[in-house]
N, C-alpha and C positions, 0 to 999 in steps of 0.2 A: 195435410197430408193431401197430397195431388192425386188425384183417381184415374187412371189411364185404363183404357180397355184392351185388351189382348185379344188376337184371332189366333188361336193356335189347334193344331192336329189333332183330330180326337185321338192320336196314340200317346201323345203331347199331352193330354188331358189329362188323360187314364194314367200316365204314370205320374203325372205331379198328383193326383187325387189319390195313388199307392203311397204315396209317402208320408200326405194328410194321412191316412189311413193309420199310420203306424202309430199315430199320437206323439208322434215326436215333433209334428210342425201341427201348429193350429190351423194355418191357411197354404191356400194355394200359393199366395204371395211372399207369406213366411219360405216355403220352398224354392222359389226363386231369387230370393233375395240370397239364401245360403248357398245355390249355385253361383252366383254372382259375387258372394264374398270367395269361393271357392278355385273362381273361376284367378279372379283376382290377386290370388295368393300364389294358384299355378303361373299366371304368365309372370309378377314378379321373381319366382322361384328361376324360372326358365334365362328371365335374363340375368340372372345374378350367375347362373351356370354358363351360359354366352362368356359373359364378362369371364371368368375363370380363365376359360378355354382359349379365350383372347390373348387374355396375358401369359398364360402358361405357350401358347406358341408365339408367342414373342419375347418369350425369356424371361419374362418378369415372374420369378420362383424363389422360394428357397428350400433349401434342403431341409430334409426333416430335420437332422443332427441341427441345424442352424436353427428350428424353430422350436424344435425341444429344449436349443441352449436358452433360448429367450426365454421363454416361459420358466424355466429353471432359477434364471439368472436374475 
């Protein structure tokens, strides 16, 4: 495991420690890891939503009836 030292503000350190104090996370590194995982998930979700919006605006979509018919058929 790579050991990297980060400098954070007092407010950020307090926030990290507050999450550790809940008992859900063992270390501040665990909190940062969970935050990065959440950010990665959010980024991919936003990209998927944008792709869907682009498809809709370009006319690449099916009606609900067509979709339901495909599911049933």
